[in-house]
N, C-alpha and C positions, 0 to 999 in steps of 0.2 A: 572521555566524552560521557556526559550524563545520559543514561538511557532514556530519560524523560523526553528527549527531543525526537525519538523515533515513533512516528504515529502509525506506521503500517509496514507490513512485511514486504521486503524487497522481493523481486521475482525469484532471485536465487533461493530464497527460503521456501518457495513453492516446489522446488525440485526435491526428489527423494534424497534425503541426506546420506543414504548408504554409500554413495560413491566417495564420500570423504571420511566416513567414520570407520573405526577399526572393525575388522571382520568378526569380532566377538559380539558385536551388538545384535540384539534379537530383532528379527524382522517379523512383523505381524500384519495381518490383513483384517481390517475392521469392516464387517458387512452390516450396514444399517438397514433396518426394515423399512419398507415403503408404507405409504398411507394413501388414503383416498381424499382428494380435494373436493370441496363443494362445487356445485354447478357453476360454470363460468358465466361471465356477464359481458360488459362492454368490450369493444374491440378497438385495437389500434389500426391505423391505415395500412394498406398493403406496402410491403417493403420493396424498394427498388423500382417502383412503378408509380405512375401518376403524372399529373401535369406540374412541372416544376414552376415555382415562383421565380420572379426575375432575379438574376444574379447581379452582384455589384458591377458598376461601370467605373469609368475613370481609371485611376492609377491601380486599383485593385483588379481590374479586368484581366490583366496579363497573368495574374496568379490563378484566378478562377478558371481561366481558359486554357491553362497549360495542359499539354499531353504528356502523360507519364510514359517513359520508355523502359519497358521491362526486359530484364535479362535473367537467364538461369543462374541461380546461386544456391548455396548450401541450404538456405531456408525455404527454397521453392523458387519464387520469382522475386527479383529485387529491382527497385527504382529509387530515384531521388526526386524530391519536390522542392520547389522554391517558394518561400514565404517571406513577407516583409519582416525585417528585424523589429521594426516599430510600426504597429498598425496605425498610429497617429501620423506617420510619415511614409505611406506606401510607395512614394516615389524615391525614397532613400535606399539605403543598403538592404540587401536581402540575405537570408541564410538558407542552408540546405538541410532538409529533413530526410533521413533514411526511412525507406518504406519497404515492406516485404509482404508477400501474400501467398496463400495456398489456394489454388483454384477450386471452385466447387467440383465435387466429384461426379455430378450429373444431375438429372432431374430438371424441373422448371426453375430457372435462375431467379433468385430474389435479390441479387445485387451483392453489395459488400457488407460484411459485418466487421466493423472496426473494433479493436481490442485495446484495453489498457489494464495491466495487472496490478497497478497500485504504486505505492511509494510515499510521496512523489520521488521520482528518481529511478524507478524500475524500467528496464528495457522491455518493451512489448515485442521486439523482434526476437530477443532471447526466449520469450515466453510463447512464441507462436507454435512451436512443435508441441508443447504441452497443452496449449489451448485446443489443438486439434484432437487430442485424446479426451479432453474434458467435455466438449460439446457432443451432442448426439450424432449418430450417423445421418439422421435426416437433416440436421442443420448443416453438416458437412456436405451433404448432397446438393443443397440448394444455395448456400452462401459461399462466396469467396471470403476466406478469413484474411483480414488485412491488419497488419501491425505496423506501427511507426514508433520510433524512438522520439519522445517529445523533445522539444528544444532544450538543450543543456544536458541531455542524457545520452551516454554511451556513443552512438554513431552520429548523433545530430548536434553538431557544434557543441561538443561536451564541455561542461564545467571542468576545469583543471585547477588543482590547488597545490597539494604537497605530495611528496613521494611516500612510498610505503612505510618506511620506518617512522616518519613524522606522523602519519595517520595512525600507525600502531600505538604510538605513545599517547595520542589524543584519546583514542577509543579506550585504552586501558586505564586512564587516569581516574582515580577516585576523588572527586572534588570535595573540598572542605567548605561547607556552607555554614559552619558554626560561628564564623566571624565575618564582619563586613569585608575585611581584607581578603578572606578566602573567596567570597562571592565576587569581589572585584577581580581577583586573579583568574576566575573562570571567564568573566567577560573579556578580560584582556587576551586570554588564550584564543577565544573565538574571534576576537578582533584581529589577531594575527593570522588566523586561518582565512578570514574574509579578505584581508589585504593580499594574501598569497593567491587567493582565487581571482581577485581583480587583476593582479599582475600577470597571471598565467592564462586567464580566460579573455581578458579585454573587456571592452564596453558591452559585449553581449551578455555579461553577467547580470546586467540590469534589465534584461528582457526575457527571463525564463519563467515568468509568472504564469499562473493557471489561466488567467483571462486570455493572455496571448496564445497559450496552447489550445484553448477552446476555439479561438479564431482559426488556428491552424487546422483544427479538425474540419471546419467548414470548407476551407480551401481544398483539403484532401477529398472531402465528400464530392465536391464539384469536379475535381480532376479525375475522380474515379467514375464519373458519369451517373452518380446517384442523385435523384431529386430530393430525397430525404435521407437522414442519417439513421442507420441501424448500428447499434453500439452495445458492446458488452464490457462493462467496467467493474473492476473489483477494488474494494478498499478506497484509497485515494482516487481511483478511477471513477468512483461515484461522485466525488466532488467535482471532478472534471466534467462528467456527464451533466450534472446539475447546472454547472456554469454554462455549458453549451446550450442547454435547453432554455436558459434565461436569456442568452444573447440571440438565439435563433429559434424561437418557439415554433415558427411556421415550418421549420426544416426538420422537426422531430419526427422520426419514423417510429422505430421500435428500440427503445433504450432500456437495457437491463442494468440496474445499479445494485450490486451485490456486496454486502459488508459496508453499510452506509457511513459516510463521513460528511455530516452537514457542513456546508461552507460557512455557515454563520456561527459556528462554535468559537468561543474565545479560547485563548491558550490555556487558561485556568480550567475551563469547562472540559476541554479535551484531555488535559492531564488527569483531572480527577476521574473522569469517565473511564479512561483507559486503565488507570491504577486499580479501580474497582473491578474492571473487566479481568485483568490479569490475576488479581487476588481471588476472584471467584473461580477462574479456570484452574489456578493452583490448588484451591480447595477441592475441586472436583477430581483433579489428578491424584491428590493425596488419598482421598476416599477410595478411589479405584486401586491405587497402589496397595493400601493397607488391606484391601479385600483379597489380595493374592498372597503369594508366598515370597519371602525374601525382600520385603520392602525395607529400605534403609530408614524410613521415617516411622517411628514407633508410637504406640499409644493411640490417643484420639486424633481426629483431624486437626483440632486446635493445637494439640501438642506437636503434630507434624509441621504445622505452620510456624510455630515457635522455633522448631529446630532449623527450619530453613532460614528464618530471620537471624538466628544465632550464627549459623554458618556464614551468611553474607557479612555479618559484622566481623567475624573472625578473619575472613578473607581480606577485609579492609586493613586490619592490623597486621596480619601475617599471610600474605599471598601464598597460594599453594604452588608447589613445584609441578611442572608439566612434562618433564623429560626433554624440554627444549630450553633455549635461552630466554624464554618468555615465562613469566609467572602469571598465575590466574588471580587477578585482582577482583575486588568485589564487583566492579562494573562489568568485567568480562564474565564473571560467574552469573550475574543477572542475565546478560544476553544469552548465555548458555542455557539457563533455565527457561527464559522466555520463548526461545524458538520452538521447542517441542510442544509448548502450550497452544500453538497455532492449529494443531491437528491432533485429534485423539489417537490417530494411528502412530504418532511419534512418541507417545507417552512411555513405551518401553525403553526408548533411548534415554529419556530423562531419568528413569528409574536406575538404569545401569550407570549413568554418568554421576548421579548423586551417590550411589553405592561406592563408586571409586573414590569420590571426593570425601565422603563422610567416614568411610571405614578404612580407606587406604591412604588418605591424604594425597590423593592423585587427582590433579586438576586437568589432566590431559583430555578427557572426553568432553568435559564442559568447555574447554578451550576450543576443541574442534567444532562444537555446536555454535559457539560464539563466532568463530571464523566463518562458518556457513552463513550465519545471519548477516555478516558484513561483506560477503563476497571476497574474502581473503583466501588466496591460494596458499598451499604449503610452502611455496618458495618465497613467500613474503610479498608477492605482488597482489594487487586487487583486480579481479577479473572484470569489474564494472566500476563505474564512478558513482554508484548509488548513494553512498554516504554523503559525499560533498554536494551532489545534485540535490539530495533531500534538503540539506541546509540552505542551499542557494534559493530553491523554489519557495520553501517555507518563509524565509526571511523577506522575500518580496511580497508574498501573499498576506502576511500578518506581522505587524510590528507593534508590540505593546511596550509601554514604558517599563524599564527595568528598575522599578522603585523597590528598594530593599525591604522596607517595612511591609509593603504590600505582598512581596514575594514570600516573606516569612509567614504572614498570616495565611496565605494560600497554601503554603507548604504544610502548616499545622493542620489545615482542613483536609488536605489530601492524605496525610499520614493517619489521621483519625479515621478516615473512610476506608483506608487500605493499610492496616498496620504492618503487614509483612513486606510489601513491595512499594508502598506509597512514596518512600523517600527517593526512589529512583525516578519519580515522575514530577518532582518539584523543581522550582527555579528554572523552568524552561525559557523564561524571558531573557536569561543570560545569553542565550545563543545569538540573538539578533541585535543585542544592545549596541554593538559597535560595527554592525555590518556596513560595508563601505558604499553601498548603493541604496538610493531611497526606495521605499516601498512602492509597489505598483498600484494602479487604480483598483478600487473595489466596487462591487455592484451594490446598489441600494436594496435590491430585493431579489430573492431567488424563487419567486412564485411561478415563473415561466408561464404566465397567463396565455392561454390559447394553444398550448402544446397538446399534442395527442397523449393518450394514456402512457405513463412511464412506470415500469415495474421496478419496485424497490424490494430487495430480498434481505431479510434479517435473520440472524441465528441467535437463539435465546441466550446462549452462554458463549458468545463470541468475545475473546479476550481483547482483541485489538480495536474492534469497532463495536462497542456494546449495542445490544438490541435496541435500547432506548433511542440510539441515534437513527436506526432504521425507522422507528416510529416518527421521530422528528422530521426526517427527510421526506417521508411520504406525506406528512402533514404540510411541510413547507412548500412542496411542489403542488400547484393547483390541480394537476392531473395525476398525482402520485397514487399508486396502488400498492399496498403492502402485502407481501407474501412471507410467511413466517416458517422457519425451520426450527423445530424444537430439538435442540441438540448442542453438541460441543464443536468448537473450532471456528476458525476465521474463514468466513464466506461459506456458501452452501452449494451453488450450482457446480456440478461436476465432481463434488466430493461428499455428497450427503446421501440422498435416497431417490427412488424413482418418482416419488410424489413431487419433489422439487423439480427434478429433471423434466417431468411431463408438463408441469405448469409453465416453466420457462420456455420449453419447446413450443407449446401451444401458442404462446405469445409471439415468439420469434417467427414461427412458420405461418400462423394464421391470423395473428393480431388479436387473439383472444386473451383478455386479461382475467386473472382469477377472481372469483367472487370475493367480496369484502369479507375479511376475517379468515381467509384460508390459512390453515396451519397444517404443517406436515411433520 
């Protein structure tokens, strides 16, 4: 599988990788200094209170008026919700969404804070316990944290495609884009994956798009008894939040969109932006690594980048042994390098994995990191369906012609912008070229005119969702307000500093948005 198709870290990658890595890996704690934000200005409306506008009538009324029946479960409290399979035909078949929540710990209730960790394809229910440690105690005090697995994901009518060995083979493949026949073979491979998804998932494969999921969000808001939506979305979750705001601007309460993915990006724009993001993150890692002792990448930063590129090329021709029956291909090596770049606290893992690979010809640690990225367990099973759900959702949301000359030109541009890793972000259009269900509806505008202030958070050296995308999304939304974290890593709230935490908390708890230009 070409890594170019992965736009955001799955929820599993947010977990501390220590539970899967060898005990020899170093554990570090990075403490980032706080900062002082400028004086706050405009406010968002009160969360969970107010006079609700009219809810839909007719065939949608039964969904909006449903009562969720909560039972105790491992995640806290669990329930299921019914939503239309096709919102254009709400009288037709329905599907079931899995929902979980952690009740507010006390204080004056502010209603529900719905969560999405990204992907697309990541399970919010799996993310719920971690989310409870990321938000502040004051947020936990006043909000019910509510997670739902989006349609097609994990517990909610999941996309099902192929077994573990078949997925292993697809992920490990090093595609050959040097010839038209090689490109066609990639399109054929994804065509076969799509056919398997349709066979094993059924007609619902055609209804896992982001617009439908945003409509599901509104049904859940109503079923939870909230007149407006309060929402915390990371990475792809920002595109979902922006879509919701566009569809239901009058229902926007307090929306935090962290690690922005503008829904208007083309595939080529997304690929180039992310390639540059990972190139910059890798450069920052190498500079940090070379500033310490025992770094496997020698000389200057540029020399270190060249060594990484040379290693990836060698792995394509001669995959590394891993002590298992699986070899470390170039694609797997890239995934293993990419995952620790999501967080500066993971960099020591990358240093040790590269040391093993470059100095001992041992690909085992990079393979473990790659498996962590893909939610693959040591026994060969996949703990989540995030990989195939990602493909299914993206192929519904965006379908661009797989024109080979155009893809070649775009690939050259991407590789020029990111010489070390750019090749892994090219030819993304091959993924959906033969997808067996048509693309879903798209929205003409994402301005969300009339929505209350929406907080967009961007990190200046975010590898997966470059800072420029946060600027774009804040500008795209008519009421977008940009909050900037000057630092490394993917997303900021709950993983950066007190300045960001205080600014987001002030918005969630009091509706106070940061002053324009606030940087932490």
